[in-house]
C-alpha positions in Angstrom: 74.0 105.9 67.8 77.7 106.1 68.0 79.7 102.9 67.7 81.4 101.8 70.9 84.6 99.7 71.0 85.8 97.2 73.5 89.1 97.5 75.4 90.5 94.7 73.2 89.6 96.5 70.0 91.1 99.8 71.2 94.2 98.1 72.5 94.8 96.3 69.1 94.3 99.5 67.1 96.7 101.4 69.3 99.3 98.7 69.7 98.8 98.6 73.4 97.7 95.9 75.8 94.3 96.0 77.6 96.4 95.9 80.8 98.1 99.1 79.8 94.8 100.8 79.2 93.5 99.5 82.6 96.6 100.8 84.3 96.2 104.3 82.7 92.6 104.3 83.9 93.5 103.2 87.4 96.2 105.9 87.7 93.8 108.6 86.4 95.7 109.2 83.2 92.7 108.5 81.0 89.0 108.5 81.8 87.0 105.5 80.4 83.2 105.2 80.2 81.6 102.1 81.7 78.5 100.4 80.4 75.7 100.7 82.9 74.3 97.2 82.3 77.6 95.2 82.8 80.2 97.7 84.0 82.4 96.9 80.9 84.7 99.6 79.5 83.5 101.1 76.3 85.3 103.5 74.0 84.0 106.0 71.5 85.9 107.4 68.5 86.7 110.5 70.6 88.1 108.2 73.4 90.3 106.5 70.7 91.7 109.9 69.6 92.3 111.0 73.2 94.2 107.9 74.1 96.2 108.2 70.8 97.1 111.7 71.8 98.1 110.7 75.3 100.2 107.8 73.9 101.9 110.3 71.5 103.3 112.2 74.5 104.4 108.9 76.1 106.1 107.9 72.8 108.1 111.2 72.9 109.7 110.0 76.1 107.7 111.9 78.6 107.1 110.2 82.0 103.4 109.2 82.5 102.6 112.2 84.8 104.2 114.7 82.4 102.5 113.1 79.4 99.2 113.4 81.3 99.9 117.1 82.1 100.8 117.8 78.4 97.7 115.9 77.3 95.4 117.9 79.6 97.0 121.2 78.8 96.9 120.9 75.0 94.3 120.6 72.3 94.3 118.2 69.5 95.4 120.9 67.1 98.3 122.0 69.3 99.4 118.3 69.5 99.3 118.1 65.7 101.4 121.3 65.3 104.0 119.8 67.7 104.3 116.7 65.6 
């Protein structure tokens, strides 16, 4: 079974706050799974990489909506080539 990470663990590893991740989720910029038993957010390794990619576009100075559009329209490989 794949290891799941808490919002705090992901935030720490990405240098973000849990509040920032919640904001991104509320605005529809990222999609986060919820645990059925307790409704807590849980993150997979793939989620970590997706948020990392989204955050890359933000760090390049793109506004949130534009970062989301670039994130949606590109693959991980295309993002790496653009770095």
